[in-house]
N, C-alpha and C positions, 0 to 999 in steps of 0.2 A: 632488482628484487623479483623473485618468483612469487606470483600471487595465485590463489585459488579462490574462485567465486562459486558458491553453492547456489544452485537454482537453474531454471531453464526457461524463463519467460521474458517479456518485454522489459520489465524492471531490471532484470539481470543484464540484459543487453545494454541498457542505458548506463548502468553502473560500470560495466566493462569498458564501454566506449570512453567514459569520463576518466577511468583509471589509466587507460592507454595513453592519455595526453601527458602523463607524468614521465619525465625523462628517467626517473629512477626505476621505472617498471621495465623489466626485460622479457618476462614471459607471463601469460595469464592462462590458467586452466579453468574451464567451466565444467562443473559436475551437476547435471549431465549436459547443460547447454541445449542448443537446438540448431537447426540448419542455418539460420541467419547468424547466430552467435559464432558458428564455426568459421566465419569469415574474419572474426576479430579475436578469437581465442582458440585454444586447443580444447575441443570437447572430449570429455571422458565419460564413458557409459557407466557412471555410478550415480544411483538415484539420490535425490536430496535428503531422503530419510535413512539412507544406508550409512549410519554413523561409523561403524567399524570399517567399512569400505573407504570412506573419505579420510579417516585417520591413517589407515595403512598407506593410501596413495600419497598423502601429505608427507609422511615419513620417508617413503620411497623416493619421492622427487625433491626432498629437502625444501619444502615450501617455506618461504620466509614470512608470509602473512596470509591469513584466510579471511574471507568476507562471507559471513553466513546471512543470506538475505530472506529466505522464506520463513513463514511462521512455524510450520511443523518442526523442522530440525531445531529451531531455537527452543521451542517448548519441550522437545524431547531431550535437550541437553547436548547438542552438537558442540557448542562453544566450550562447555565443561570438558568434554572428551578430547577436543583438539588441544586446548590449553594444557590438559594433563599430559598430553603427548609432546609438549614443548613447542606447539605451533601457536604463535600469537594470533588473536582473532579480533575482528570487528563484529560486535553483536553482543546482546545481553546473555548472561548465563541463565540456566534453567530457573533459578530462584527469582530472577528479575523478569524473565519472559512470561511469567504467570500473569502479569498485568494485562496481556492479551489472551493468554491461554485460559483464563477463567473470568467470565463476566461477573460472577459472584464476588471473587476477590477484588476486582477493580471497583465495583460499586461500594463494597464495604470499606475499602481504602479511602475513597472519596468522602464517604459519610464520616468516617473516623477523623479525617484531617480537614474537614470543612471545605472541600473542593466542590464548586458548584456543578451539579448534575441533576438529572431528572429524579423525582421521587420514585421509589421502587419497592417491590416485595420479592422475596426469594421463596421458591417452592421446590420441595423434593418429592411431594406426593401429588400425583395427577388429580386425584379427587378434590383435594384442597384447592388446587389451581383452577379447576373447572368451576368450583363453587365461587371462587373469587371473581372470575371474569363475568359471572352473571350480573354483577352490579358495578363493575369497573367502568370508569368514564371512557367513552369512545371518541376518537380512535384510541386504541391501546397498543403498546409495543411489547412483543413477546420474543425473548432471546434465549437460545440454547446457551448453556453455561460455557461450553468448550468450543474448540475450533470447528468450523463447519464450512470451510472453503468460501467464507464470506457470504454464505447463504442462510445462516442460522438466525436471521432476524425477520420477524413478520410484523407488519403494521396492519393490525386488524381493524377494519372499518365497521364491522358488525359483530354482534354476539356470536353468530354462527362461525364467522371467520376466526374469532378468538378461540372458541371451543375446538375447532378443527386444528388450529395451530398447536394447542396444548396436547391434543391426542396424537398428532403426527410426531411431535418432538419427544414426548414423554412415554407414550404407550407404544406407538409403532416404531420408535427408535430410528426415525428418519436419518438422524445424524449420529447414530450409535451412542456410545457412552457420553458424548458431548451433551446429550439431552437428559442425563440423569437428574440434573438440576436445571431450573429455568429462572430467568428474571422477568418479571412483568413490571413495566415502568410507564410513567405518564408520557404522553405524546407531546413533544416540544415543537414549537413553531418558530420560524425565522430562517434567514439565510444560513446555509452550511458552509463551513470553511475547513480545509485540511491544512494543518501546519506540521511539517516534518521538522525535527530538531536534532542536532547533534548534542550528545551529553556524555560526560566522563564520570557521572555519578555525583558531581558537585556543581559544575558549571553547566548551563544549558544555553545553546546558541540556536535560535530558530532559523530555519531556512525561509525562502520566499513562500508566501501563502499560495494556495491553489484552490481550484473549484473543480470537483469531479462531476460527471454526468452519468448517473447509474442506470437510468431507464434505457431500454433497447431502442425505442423509437423516438422520432422527433416530438417536440413539445412535451417531453417527459412522460410519454405514453409507453405502454408495453411493460414487459417483465423487467425486474431488477437484474442487472448484470454485474460483472466484475468491474465495469467502467467502460463507457463508450467514447470517452475523450476528456480532456482537461485543459484548463487555462491557468496561467500564472502571470502576475499576481492576482489575487482575488480582490475586486474593488470594494467589497463589503468590509474587508479587513483593514480598517483605517489605522493610522498611527496611534490614535487614542485607544482604539480597541486592542491593538497589539500590546500597548503598555499595560492595559488592564489584565489581559490574558497572562502576561509575564508575571505580574504580581499576585494574581488570584488563582492561577491554574498551573503555569509551567514550573515556576520555582517551588510552590508548595508540593507538587507531585514528586519532583526530584528529592526534596527534603523528606517526604513521606516514605519513599522507597528506602532512603538511607536509614530512617528511624526504624523501619521494619526489618533491617538487616538484609535488605535486598537491593543494594546499590545498582542502579541501571546505567550501563555503559553501552553506547551504540546509537542507533537512530530510534527515537521515541516519537511516534506519530500521534498527534492530537486531532481527533475528529470533533469539531466544535459546532454548536448551534448558537447563533447570535439571537437570543430570545429577547422579547420586550423587557425582561428582567435583567438582561445582561448575558455575557457569554457563559455557556455551560458545556460540559464534556458529554458528548454522545458515546464516544468509545476511545480507547487507547489501542494502538498497534505497536508491537515491539520491533518494528522494522520499517524500511522504506515502503511507501504505498505504491500500488500499481493501479492506474497509470499516472499517479501524481509525480513519480520520479522522472517520468519522461518529459515533464515540462520544468521541473525544478533544477535538475542537474545541468541542462543546457544553459541555464542562466547563471550558473556558478562560475566565477572568474578565478577563484583560488584553487589550490590543489585538493582534490577529493581524498587522495591517499594521505596527505598531511593531516587532514581533518580526522580521518579514520584512525590513524596512528595515535593522534592526540586523545581521542575518546578512550582508546584502550590504555594509554599510558598515563592518563590523568593530567594532561598538560593543555587542555582545551582553552583555558583562560589566556594562555600566552600565544595561541595559534591564530594566524591571519586567515579569516574566513570572509570572503566577499562575494556578493551577487550583483549582477547587472541591474541597472535601473530600467531595462527594457521589459518586454513581455514575451510569452511563449504560448503556443497553442498546439495541442496534440489531438489529432483526429484518429480514432481507432477504426481500422478497416477490418471487418469481421466477416465470417461466413454466414450467409443469409440463413435465418432460422435460429441462430444463437440468441439466448442461452439454452434453447431446447434442442431439437434434433437439427443437424446440419450435415452437409456432405463435405468431404475433404479429398485431397489428392490432386488439386488443380494447380497448374503451373503459374507462378507469379512472375510477371515481366514488368520492367520499368523503362520508360523513355530515357534516351541518352541525357536529357537535360534536367533530370531530377536532382535537386539541390537540398532536399529536406534531409533531416536526420531520420532515417527509417529504422525503427526499433522492431525487431522480429520477436513476436510472442508465440505464435503457433505455426511453425513451418519446419519441413525436413528437407535434407538434400537428397536428390536422386541423380547421381553423377554431378553434372554442373548445374542441374536445374533445381530451383527452389520450389517446393510444392506445399500447398496449404495443409496444415496438420492440426488444426485446432479451431475453436470458436472465435476467439480474438486472434487475428492473424498478424496484423502490423499496427504499429503506432507511428503516425506520420507527423513529425514535429518541425515547426518553424519558429524562429525567434525574430523579433523586429523591435524598433523603438517604441511602438504603441501596440496595444492589444488588438485594435481594429486591423492594423497592418499584419500582425502575426496570424490572425484568424484567416484573413483573405489569402495570405501566402500559403498557409497550410492546405486550404481547400484547392488552390491551383495545383499544388503538388499531388494531391490525392487523385486528380484527374489524369495524371501521368503514370499512375501505377495500376496494373490490371491483373485480375484473376477472375475466372468464372465463379459466379455465385457471390461476388463481393457485395457487401452491404456496409453502409456507414450512416451516421446521423448527419443531417445538414445544418444543424442549429447549435453546434458546440460553441459556447462563448456568447450566444445571443443575449442570455439573461445578464451576463456580466457587462456587456455593452450597454444594455438598457440602464443598468445601475450607474454606469459612468456618465451616460448622457442625461440621466434623470436629475 
């Protein structure tokens, strides 16, 4: 089979590496891919939002199956356009991708169908929103309605921070039209859990749970980032909680989308908070998470291609999907200064005895040399029978990988280990 994977980050690299394991796969094209992905797939200079370009390429190369991974093309209708051109796809159509594309839609969906989430208010008028935050309990959470590169959420600790967030999103249009509406919701407390799941619109099959680390610096200090590392499985996500999430959140969400005439097929990401009152939804994503994918897929023992085809064809209930009982740790090596200003263009070198799965997020090829070309540069992943072993192994591998200005957190997984040992 000839496959086409849309996107160009570490998540796409992990997806491509896993798809390559399937003997049915003969060729993989990445649009646009990156310098590291170029060693595992044929990179094509077509942007992830260039829907006419990807459709034309898929037709020209007679692509058998397309995998649309990033949020933007999903929300813009890439799957609709490819399917209309006769290219089968993994990923939700535009009507279903709204579950991530609009926070207002997803909050109202949960309210309508009794899916547990934080209490909230929706605002289209900045004056009304500013008036509301004068008395809202602190801390309070302020979210831009639309996509904002994962940066459209502010946890305001003070009245001033809340007012600044409203003005920045609604009046200054920091995130463009994504800020035409905002959601202001209660601040939830408890351990966070990410659960990616396969779904064909009827059946839902959760993958291994994971724990992301969003802050740039050790001990959860510094700015929020796209993710500095992940571990799987998440020790807070016990079998009892998993069962409760299936009955109270996962199945009801799939049924709600069906009832709304928006059946969701693809990977539905549940961002959960395990509150004292039980698990609640913080957010939905309409695709694989990044960097959660970099620990979940290495633990998958069955065929990713078979799972993706089943999601598209409505045969998930009969499909074999298995994950290892082991653990995985991914440490993100970033350019120092990320997520603010950082330098790029430095050569990446690796010792001969590197055994990690190294997923490339931000790098480009210069001849045979791989150069840094982004804030998050690499995701270094190791699997092992236990979480402690996986974390130790990942950090040993990080020491064997070198580029100027490299920065990484030293405590990925430490909170999870405390939970296991507690």
